[in-house]
C-alpha positions in Angstrom: -33.9 15.6 -47.2 -35.7 14.3 -44.1 -35.5 11.0 -45.5 -32.0 10.9 -45.9 -31.4 12.1 -42.4 -33.6 9.5 -40.8 -31.2 6.9 -42.6 -28.3 8.4 -41.4 -29.6 8.6 -37.6 -30.9 5.1 -38.0 -27.3 3.8 -39.1 -25.4 5.9 -36.4 -27.6 4.3 -33.9 -26.8 0.6 -35.2 -23.1 1.4 -35.2 -23.3 2.6 -31.5 -25.2 -0.2 -30.5 -22.6 -2.5 -31.9 -19.7 -0.5 -30.4 -21.4 -0.2 -26.8 -21.5 3.6 -27.3 -24.1 3.8 -24.6 -23.5 3.4 -20.8 -25.9 0.6 -20.3 -25.1 -3.0 -19.6 -21.9 -4.4 -21.5 -20.1 -1.1 -21.8 -16.3 -0.9 -20.5 -17.3 0.9 -17.4 -19.7 -1.7 -16.2 -17.2 -4.7 -17.1 -16.8 -7.0 -14.3 -13.9 -9.9 -14.4 -15.1 -13.3 -14.7 -14.2 -15.8 -12.0 -13.7 -19.3 -13.0 -12.2 -22.5 -11.6 -10.0 -25.2 -12.2 -10.4 -28.7 -10.3 -7.3 -30.7 -10.0 -6.1 -33.8 -7.8 -4.7 -31.1 -5.4 -7.7 -29.1 -5.1 -9.4 -26.1 -6.6 -7.9 -23.0 -8.3 -10.1 -20.0 -8.7 -9.1 -17.4 -11.5 -10.1 -14.2 -12.5 -9.6 -12.7 -16.0 -7.3 -9.6 -16.2 -5.9 -7.5 -18.9 -5.1 -8.8 -22.2 -4.7 -12.4 -22.2 -3.7 -12.7 -18.6 -5.3 -14.1 -15.4 -5.1 -13.9 -11.6 -5.3 -16.6 -9.4 -7.7 -15.4 -6.7 -8.2 -18.4 -4.5 -6.9 -22.0 -3.6 -8.9 -24.6 -1.9 -6.6 -27.7 -1.3 -8.1 -31.1 -0.6 -5.3 -32.2 1.8 -5.4 -31.7 5.5 -1.6 -31.6 5.8 1.6 -32.0 3.7 0.0 -30.2 0.8 2.2 -29.4 -2.2 0.6 -27.2 -4.5 1.8 -26.6 -8.1 0.2 -23.4 -9.3 -0.9 -23.6 -13.2 0.6 -21.4 -15.7 -2.2 -21.1 -17.9 -6.0 -21.0 -17.5 -8.3 -21.0 -20.5 -5.7 -19.8 -22.7 -4.9 -17.2 -20.6 -1.3 -16.7 -19.0 -1.4 -16.6 -15.0 0.6 -13.6 -14.3 -0.6 -12.7 -10.4 -1.0 -14.4 -7.5 -3.9 -12.4 -5.9 -4.6 -10.8 -2.4 -5.2 -13.6 -0.1 -5.0 -16.4 -2.5 -3.4 -18.8 -0.1 -4.2 -16.8 3.1 -3.7 -18.8 6.4 -3.7 -22.2 4.8 -1.7 -24.3 7.3 -1.7 -27.5 5.2 0.6 -26.0 2.4 4.3 -27.2 3.0 5.6 -26.6 -0.5 4.4 -24.5 -3.6 5.8 -24.4 -6.9 5.4 -21.0 -8.6 5.3 -20.9 -12.5 7.7 -18.8 -14.6 4.8 -16.7 -15.7 4.3 -15.1 -12.2 5.1 -11.3 -12.3 3.4 -10.1 -8.9 2.6 -11.7 -5.7 -0.2 -9.6 -4.3 -1.0 -8.5 -0.4 -1.4 -11.4 2.1 -0.9 -14.0 -0.7 0.7 -16.6 1.4 0.4 -14.7 5.1 0.2 -17.1 7.8 1.0 -20.4 5.8 2.7 -21.6 9.0 3.9 -25.0 7.6 5.3 -23.5 4.2 9.3 -23.9 4.5 10.6 -22.4 1.3 9.8 -20.2 -1.6 11.4 -20.0 -5.0 10.4 -17.2 -7.1 10.8 -17.3 -10.8 13.0 -15.0 -12.9 10.4 -12.8 -14.2 8.8 -11.8 -10.5 8.9 -8.0 -10.4 6.9 -7.4 -7.2 6.1 -8.8 -3.8 3.4 -6.8 -2.3 2.6 -6.1 1.6 2.5 -9.0 4.1 2.7 -11.5 1.3 4.5 -14.0 3.4 4.1 -12.5 6.7 4.0 -14.9 9.7 5.2 -17.9 7.9 6.8 -19.3 10.9 8.7 -22.2 9.3 9.7 -20.4 6.1 13.6 -21.0 6.3 14.7 -20.4 2.7 13.7 -17.8 0.2 14.9 -17.4 -3.6 13.9 -14.1 -4.8 14.9 -14.6 -8.5 17.0 -12.1 -10.4 14.2 -9.6 -11.6 12.7 -8.5 -8.4 12.3 -4.6 -8.0 10.1 -4.3 -4.9 9.7 -6.0 -1.6 6.7 -4.5 0.1 5.7 -3.5 3.5 5.9 -6.2 6.1 6.5 -8.8 3.5 8.4 -11.1 5.6 7.1 -9.6 9.1 7.8 -12.3 11.7 9.2 -14.9 9.7 11.3 -16.0 12.5 12.9 -19.2 10.9 14.3 -17.1 7.9 18.1 -17.7 7.8 19.4 -16.0 4.8 17.8 -13.8 1.9 19.9 -13.1 -1.2 18.5 -9.8 -2.6 19.0 -9.8 -6.3 20.9 -6.8 -8.2 17.4 -5.6 -9.4 16.0 -4.7 -6.0 15.3 -0.9 -5.7 12.8 -0.7 -2.5 12.7 -2.8 0.5 9.4 -1.6 2.3 8.8 -0.5 5.8 9.0 -3.3 8.3 9.8 -5.8 5.5 11.7 -8.1 7.6 10.5 -7.0 11.0 11.3 -9.6 13.8 13.5 -12.2 11.3 15.3 -13.1 14.3 17.2 -15.9 12.7 18.4 -13.7 9.8 22.3 -13.7 10.2 23.5 -11.5 7.3 22.2 -8.9 4.8 24.0 -7.5 1.8 22.5 -4.8 -0.3 23.3 -4.6 -4.0 24.0 -1.4 -6.0 20.3 -1.2 -7.1 18.9 -0.3 -3.8 17.6 2.9 -3.4 15.2 3.0 -0.3 15.5 0.8 3.1 12.0 1.5 4.8 11.3 2.3 8.2 11.8 -0.5 10.8 12.7 -2.7 8.0 15.1 -5.0 9.9 13.8 -4.1 13.2 14.5 -6.7 16.2 16.3 -8.9 13.6 18.6 -9.8 16.8 20.4 -12.6 14.6 22.1 -10.4 12.2 25.8 -10.5 12.3 26.8 -9.0 9.0 25.5 -5.9 7.1 27.0 -4.6 3.9 26.3 -2.0 1.5 27.4 -1.9 -2.0 26.9 1.9 -2.4 26.4 4.8 0.1 23.7 6.8 -1.5 20.7 5.0 -0.1 17.7 6.5 1.8 17.2 4.5 5.0 14.0 5.1 7.2 14.0 5.3 11.0 14.8 2.1 13.2 15.8 0.2 10.2 18.7 -1.4 12.0 17.4 -1.3 15.7 16.5 -4.1 18.1 14.5 -3.9 21.3 17.4 -3.7 23.4 20.2 -2.1 21.3 21.2 -1.5 17.7 22.9 -3.2 14.9 25.5 -0.3 14.4 28.4 -2.6 15.3 27.2 -5.3 12.6 27.5 -2.6 9.7 30.6 -2.8 7.5 31.5 0.9 6.9 34.9 0.2 5.2 33.7 1.2 1.7 31.3 4.2 2.8 32.6 7.6 1.8 32.7 10.4 4.5 29.6 12.3 4.6 27.5 9.9 2.5 24.0 9.3 3.4 24.5 5.7 4.7 27.5 6.6 6.8 25.5 9.6 8.3 22.9 7.0 9.2 25.0 4.7 10.7 26.8 7.2 12.9 23.5 8.5 14.2 21.9 4.9 15.0 20.4 5.1 18.3 17.7 3.1 20.3 14.6 5.0 20.6 14.2 6.6 24.0 11.4 5.4 26.0 9.2 8.4 25.2 9.9 7.8 21.5 9.5 4.1 21.1 9.4 2.5 17.8 5.9 2.6 16.2 3.9 -0.7 16.4 3.1 -2.5 13.4 0.0 -4.6 12.8 -0.1 -8.2 12.4 -2.0 -10.0 9.5 -5.7 -9.8 9.5 -7.7 -12.2 11.3 
């Protein structure tokens, strides 16, 4: 009997070893994504393996000192590149143009923040989320195409993009984060599709160039100071013709007021140095 127990125990230990049953090296708990790179004529792209057969672009080092036209690879080592990672292109002033592949689903925090020579962005149809500060302080960013699947625009995404003149919100957008378009002084018009549920605090604060604001529905939660400037409000720019009496949006419009000196609009941080 002891002989059979010993054999069974040995077999169990062998199976556990093959399946990484222990908590030692090589277990799921200890897994660290592998970072690898791809050298091209443009420069070097660094990738990290992600879930399934996907990869994250974590960093780009360009060769050019100016006029850098970047084409992001759609695949790496037979993995689909689905995410542009946090600070992947942060503060790279040489970049004037970037081509984003159709595979990208998410653009992470600070991904293109302070790319001060970047003039235009075209998101592919499958992009669902732009995270906080993704394009903050891109001073020359004038044209943005958000695709047709985007659901989330993060906090301060286009913070301080003073050259941005027009942004068409796709019919899928549900959330516009706090201070998302803070200080976009060249923005002239905003039209919110029916999909929008939440517009964050300070979302369009100090967008002094706006001449027209339209809502497709009136059941939207709007944060404080969303349509306020340093010297007045944007109340007279809002089309109220299709807003029902007593609706959330009309109530917000009727109560818009410039913050009193003792209750100034809260500060918002600039991108990290």
